[in-house]
Residue frames as a rotation matrix with the C-alpha (Angstrom) as fourth column:
MET 1
0.591 0.807 0.000 0.00
0.807 -0.591 0.000 0.00
0.000 0.000 -1.000 0.00
THR 2
-0.442 -0.760 0.477 1.45
0.760 -0.599 -0.251 3.31
0.476 0.252 0.843 -1.01
PRO 3
-0.395 0.286 -0.873 0.98
0.631 -0.606 -0.485 6.46
-0.667 -0.742 0.058 1.05
MET 4
0.579 0.683 0.445 -1.31
0.806 -0.397 -0.439 9.09
-0.123 0.613 -0.781 -0.45
SER 5
-0.635 -0.734 0.241 0.35
0.766 -0.639 0.073 12.01
0.100 0.231 0.968 -2.13
ASP 6
-0.668 0.352 -0.655 -0.91
0.058 -0.854 -0.518 15.56
-0.742 -0.384 0.550 -1.91
GLU 7
-0.719 0.375 -0.585 -2.52
-0.694 -0.340 0.634 15.11
0.039 0.862 0.505 -5.31
THR 8
-0.792 0.441 -0.421 -4.45
0.332 0.891 0.310 11.96
0.512 0.106 -0.852 -4.30
VAL 9
-0.328 0.782 0.530 -8.08
-0.734 -0.564 0.378 12.62
0.595 -0.265 0.759 -3.41
ASP 10
-0.996 0.069 0.060 -9.42
0.006 0.700 -0.714 10.88
-0.091 -0.711 -0.697 -0.29
ASN 11
-0.514 0.852 -0.094 -12.91
-0.505 -0.212 0.837 9.93
0.693 0.478 0.540 -1.43
VAL 12
-0.499 0.330 -0.802 -13.73
0.650 0.754 -0.095 7.82
0.573 -0.568 -0.590 1.65
GLU 13
-0.775 0.196 -0.601 -14.49
0.396 -0.590 -0.704 10.92
-0.492 -0.783 0.379 3.70
GLN 14
-0.754 0.522 -0.398 -16.64
-0.656 -0.637 0.405 12.32
-0.042 0.567 0.823 0.89
ALA 15
-0.480 0.578 -0.660 -18.52
-0.075 0.722 0.688 9.02
0.874 0.380 -0.304 0.61
MET 16
-0.579 0.237 -0.780 -19.14
0.799 0.353 -0.486 8.89
0.160 -0.905 -0.394 4.36
ASP 17
-0.848 0.274 -0.454 -20.39
-0.082 -0.913 -0.399 12.49
-0.524 -0.301 0.797 4.33
ALA 18
-0.646 0.622 -0.442 -22.78
-0.634 -0.116 0.764 11.65
0.424 0.774 0.470 1.49
ILE 19
-0.411 0.481 -0.775 -24.15
0.418 0.855 0.309 8.66
0.810 -0.197 -0.552 3.44
ALA 20
-0.723 0.065 -0.688 -24.46
0.669 -0.184 -0.720 10.67
-0.174 -0.981 0.090 6.65
GLU 21
-0.905 0.406 -0.125 -26.59
-0.423 -0.884 0.200 13.28
-0.029 0.234 0.972 4.88
ASP 22
-0.277 0.833 -0.478 -29.32
-0.461 0.321 0.827 10.65
0.843 0.450 0.295 4.36
LEU 23
-0.600 0.009 -0.800 -29.21
0.549 0.732 -0.403 9.21
0.582 -0.681 -0.444 7.90
ASP 24
0.548 0.764 0.339 -31.84
0.058 -0.439 0.896 10.01
0.834 -0.472 -0.285 10.51
MET 25
-0.475 -0.879 0.029 -29.77
0.118 -0.097 -0.988 11.50
0.872 -0.466 0.150 13.32
THR 26
0.227 0.599 0.768 -32.49
-0.790 -0.348 0.504 11.45
0.569 -0.722 0.394 15.97
ILE 27
-0.814 -0.474 0.336 -32.01
-0.577 0.593 -0.562 9.32
0.068 -0.651 -0.756 19.08
ALA 28
-0.153 0.757 -0.635 -34.20
-0.274 0.585 0.763 6.24
0.950 0.291 0.118 18.96
THR 29
0.066 0.245 0.967 -36.00
-0.998 0.031 0.060 5.23
-0.016 -0.969 0.247 22.11
LYS 30
-0.905 -0.411 0.110 -35.45
-0.419 0.906 -0.057 1.70
-0.076 -0.098 -0.992 23.32
PRO 31
-0.202 0.876 -0.437 -38.30
-0.506 0.289 0.813 -0.56
0.839 0.386 0.385 22.22
PRO 32
0.213 0.337 0.917 -40.23
-0.974 0.150 0.171 -2.15
-0.080 -0.930 0.360 25.09
THR 33
-0.564 -0.421 -0.711 -39.22
-0.437 0.882 -0.176 -5.64
0.701 0.211 -0.681 26.12
ASP 34
0.240 0.608 -0.757 -40.60
0.351 0.672 0.652 -8.34
0.905 -0.422 -0.052 28.39
ASP 35
-0.378 -0.508 -0.774 -38.55
0.892 0.025 -0.452 -6.77
0.249 -0.861 0.443 31.17
ASP 36
-0.887 0.127 0.444 -40.45
-0.146 -0.989 -0.008 -3.46
0.438 -0.072 0.896 30.94
GLN 37
-0.384 0.795 -0.470 -43.31
0.923 0.349 -0.164 -3.00
0.034 -0.497 -0.867 33.35
GLU 38
0.616 0.739 -0.272 -45.71
0.731 -0.665 -0.152 -0.12
-0.293 -0.105 -0.950 32.77
GLY 39
0.823 -0.297 0.484 -43.07
0.161 -0.695 -0.701 1.73
0.545 0.655 -0.524 30.77
VAL 40
0.622 -0.647 0.441 -40.45
-0.763 -0.375 0.526 1.42
-0.175 -0.664 -0.727 33.51
ASN 41
0.340 -0.589 -0.734 -37.31
-0.414 0.607 -0.679 -0.44
0.845 0.534 -0.037 32.61
ALA 42
0.993 -0.087 0.076 -36.29
-0.021 0.509 0.860 -3.10
-0.113 -0.856 0.504 35.13
ASP 43
0.568 -0.823 0.027 -32.65
-0.315 -0.248 -0.916 -2.10
0.760 0.512 -0.400 35.45
LYS 44
0.027 -0.541 0.841 -31.62
-0.998 0.032 0.053 -3.63
-0.056 -0.841 -0.539 38.78
GLN 45
0.121 -0.072 -0.990 -30.33
-0.396 0.911 -0.115 -7.16
0.910 0.406 0.081 39.10
ILE 46
0.323 -0.115 0.939 -30.31
-0.889 0.304 0.343 -9.80
-0.325 -0.946 -0.004 41.81
LEU 47
-0.505 -0.532 -0.680 -28.54
-0.675 0.734 -0.073 -13.12
0.538 0.422 -0.730 41.79
ILE 48
0.429 0.672 0.603 -30.65
-0.871 0.485 0.078 -16.16
-0.240 -0.559 0.794 42.60
ARG 49
-0.744 -0.650 -0.155 -29.09
-0.667 0.735 0.121 -19.57
0.036 0.193 -0.981 42.99
ALA 50
0.417 0.891 0.178 -31.32
-0.856 0.451 -0.254 -22.45
-0.307 -0.047 0.951 41.97
THR 51
-0.201 -0.417 0.886 -30.85
-0.056 0.908 0.415 -26.12
-0.978 0.033 -0.206 41.34
ARG 52
-0.963 -0.184 -0.196 -30.80
-0.210 0.064 0.976 -27.34
-0.167 0.981 -0.100 37.77
GLY 53
-0.610 0.791 0.047 -34.25
0.783 0.594 0.186 -28.86
0.119 0.150 -0.981 38.25
GLU 54
0.047 0.611 -0.790 -35.70
0.607 -0.646 -0.463 -25.65
-0.793 -0.458 -0.401 39.66
HIS 55
-0.527 -0.352 -0.774 -34.22
-0.309 -0.769 0.560 -23.65
-0.792 0.534 0.296 36.82
GLU 56
-0.988 0.148 0.034 -35.72
0.097 0.441 0.892 -25.95
0.117 0.885 -0.450 34.21
ARG 57
-0.280 0.940 -0.197 -39.15
0.955 0.252 -0.156 -25.90
-0.098 -0.231 -0.968 35.87
TRP 58
-0.005 0.234 -0.972 -39.11
0.271 -0.936 -0.226 -22.09
-0.963 -0.265 -0.059 36.14
LYS 59
-0.807 -0.367 -0.463 -38.07
-0.336 -0.360 0.870 -21.85
-0.486 0.858 0.168 32.51
ARG 60
-0.819 0.557 0.138 -40.91
0.514 0.605 0.608 -24.17
0.255 0.568 -0.782 31.41
ALA 61
-0.040 0.828 -0.560 -43.42
0.882 -0.234 -0.409 -22.23
-0.469 -0.510 -0.721 33.53
ALA 62
-0.278 -0.128 -0.952 -42.31
-0.128 -0.977 0.169 -18.96
-0.952 0.169 0.255 31.92
GLU 63
-0.983 -0.104 -0.154 -42.65
-0.167 0.137 0.976 -20.50
-0.081 0.985 -0.152 28.46
VAL 64
-0.515 0.857 -0.004 -46.16
0.853 0.514 0.092 -21.79
0.081 0.044 -0.996 29.27
GLN 65
0.261 0.614 -0.745 -47.14
0.676 -0.667 -0.314 -18.29
-0.690 -0.421 -0.589 30.41
ASN 66
0.410 -0.168 0.897 -45.44
0.845 -0.301 -0.442 -16.80
0.344 0.939 0.018 27.34
THR 67
0.956 -0.178 0.235 -43.22
-0.250 -0.911 0.327 -14.53
0.156 -0.371 -0.915 29.40
SER 68
0.072 -0.990 -0.120 -39.56
-0.352 0.087 -0.932 -14.25
0.933 0.109 -0.342 30.37
MET 69
0.075 -0.136 -0.988 -38.14
0.774 0.633 -0.029 -15.95
0.629 -0.762 0.153 33.43
SER 70
-0.899 -0.437 0.010 -37.27
0.350 -0.734 -0.581 -12.50
0.262 -0.519 0.814 34.80
GLN 71
-0.498 0.788 0.362 -40.88
-0.629 -0.616 0.475 -11.37
0.597 0.009 0.802 34.52
LEU 72
0.294 0.585 -0.756 -42.15
0.098 0.768 0.633 -14.61
0.951 -0.260 0.168 36.06
VAL 73
-0.295 -0.496 -0.817 -39.86
0.865 0.224 -0.449 -14.23
0.406 -0.839 0.363 39.08
ARG 74
-0.962 -0.045 0.269 -40.71
-0.032 -0.961 -0.276 -10.50
0.271 -0.274 0.923 39.45
ASP 75
-0.158 0.985 0.071 -44.45
-0.508 -0.143 0.849 -11.23
0.847 0.098 0.523 39.34
LEU 76
0.351 0.286 -0.892 -44.21
0.444 0.787 0.427 -13.96
0.824 -0.546 0.150 41.97
VAL 77
-0.554 -0.620 -0.555 -41.92
0.798 -0.205 -0.567 -11.99
0.238 -0.757 0.609 44.28
ASN 78
-0.862 0.268 0.430 -44.04
-0.258 -0.962 0.083 -8.84
0.436 -0.040 0.899 43.94
ALA 79
0.172 0.962 -0.213 -47.19
-0.241 0.251 0.938 -10.82
0.955 -0.110 0.275 44.83
HIS 80
0.185 -0.181 -0.966 -45.46
0.816 0.575 0.049 -12.19
0.547 -0.798 0.254 47.94
VAL 81
-0.830 -0.551 -0.084 -44.09
0.518 -0.706 -0.482 -8.78
0.206 -0.444 0.872 48.92
GLN 82
-0.477 0.741 0.473 -47.54
-0.407 -0.663 0.628 -7.25
0.779 0.107 0.617 48.55
GLY 83
0.460 0.676 -0.575 -48.91
0.170 0.569 0.805 -9.84
0.871 -0.468 0.147 50.95
VAL 84
-0.043 -0.585 -0.810 -46.13
0.959 0.202 -0.197 -9.15
0.279 -0.785 0.553 53.45
LEU 85
-0.857 -0.485 -0.174 -45.93
0.514 -0.831 -0.215 -5.35
-0.040 -0.273 0.961 53.27
ASP 86
-0.746 0.625 0.229 -49.37
-0.422 -0.710 0.564 -4.22
0.515 0.324 0.793 52.19
CYS 87
-0.663 0.584 0.469 -52.54
-0.459 0.179 -0.871 -4.52
-0.592 -0.792 0.150 54.21
PRO 88
-0.950 0.310 -0.036 -54.92
0.168 0.606 0.777 -7.17
0.263 0.732 -0.628 52.82
HIS 89
-0.514 0.788 -0.338 -57.94
0.684 0.140 -0.715 -5.93
-0.517 -0.599 -0.612 54.79
PRO 90
0.026 0.628 0.778 -60.90
0.913 -0.331 0.237 -4.05
0.406 0.704 -0.582 53.26
PRO 91
-0.488 -0.285 0.825 -61.21
0.200 -0.956 -0.213 -0.26
0.850 0.061 0.524 53.55
GLU 92
0.551 0.777 0.304 -63.71
-0.118 -0.288 0.950 -0.39
0.826 -0.559 -0.068 56.42
TYR 93
0.657 -0.397 -0.640 -60.83
0.751 0.413 0.515 -1.41
0.060 -0.820 0.570 58.72
ARG 94
-0.293 -0.854 0.430 -58.90
0.808 -0.462 -0.366 1.75
0.511 0.240 0.825 57.84
LYS 95
0.584 0.327 -0.743 -58.59
0.675 -0.704 0.221 4.86
-0.450 -0.631 -0.632 59.92
SER 96
0.102 -0.507 0.856 -57.58
0.850 -0.403 -0.340 7.94
0.517 0.762 0.389 57.96
TYR 97
0.390 -0.124 -0.912 -55.90
0.537 -0.774 0.335 11.07
-0.748 -0.621 -0.236 59.25
PRO 98
0.958 -0.047 -0.282 -54.64
-0.236 -0.686 -0.688 14.00
-0.161 0.726 -0.668 57.15
TRP 99
0.206 -0.977 -0.057 -51.05
-0.965 -0.213 0.152 12.86
-0.160 0.024 -0.987 57.77
ALA 100
-0.853 -0.521 -0.039 -51.44
-0.522 0.846 0.107 9.06
-0.023 0.111 -0.994 57.55
GLU 101
0.317 0.908 -0.275 -53.73
-0.855 0.399 0.332 6.08
0.411 0.130 0.902 57.11
PHE 102
-0.709 -0.522 0.474 -53.72
-0.695 0.634 -0.340 2.96
-0.123 -0.571 -0.812 59.31
CYS 103
-0.114 0.653 -0.749 -55.36
-0.230 0.716 0.659 -0.47
0.967 0.247 0.068 59.27
ARG 104
0.054 0.216 0.975 -57.05
-0.981 -0.171 0.092 -1.08
0.186 -0.961 0.203 62.63
LYS 105
0.932 0.358 -0.047 -57.06
-0.349 0.927 0.139 -4.85
0.093 -0.113 0.989 62.09
CYS 106
0.660 -0.736 -0.153 -53.34
0.682 0.672 -0.291 -5.43
0.316 0.088 0.945 61.43
ASP 107
0.744 -0.318 -0.588 -52.00
0.232 -0.702 0.673 -2.12
-0.626 -0.637 -0.449 62.80
THR 108
-0.142 -0.753 0.643 -50.21
0.952 0.074 0.297 -1.35
-0.271 0.654 0.706 59.52
ARG 109
0.000 0.057 -0.998 -49.40
-0.066 -0.996 -0.057 2.20
-0.998 0.066 0.003 58.49
LEU 110
0.348 0.287 0.892 -50.65
0.767 0.460 -0.447 2.42
-0.539 0.840 -0.060 54.90
ARG 111
0.281 -0.263 0.923 -49.69
0.694 -0.609 -0.385 5.93
0.663 0.749 0.011 53.90
GLY 112
0.854 0.037 0.518 -47.92
-0.192 -0.904 0.382 8.95
0.483 -0.426 -0.765 55.29
């Protein structure tokens, strides 16, 4: 390969400029995936150790439900967390104040 002389025209830069003129230079938003929930990207990770058998069963269950394993695990954990942290009792057991709301049956502070 011989070095370019001053008289040699570098047409690669011209060709790239011509291509760039036709490109859409806007920033594309990320398309939604199975990992998106209500438009919020699930961007945090946890490590779960499972046996080979558990992993295969979870994978099959996700396939049957036509979802990802990540979404399956999130749905199940969120349902459990809701049962642990949120009050399951009907509104008639609630006592509301301007600064907070409580469940009189389980003595849980619901808001505030």
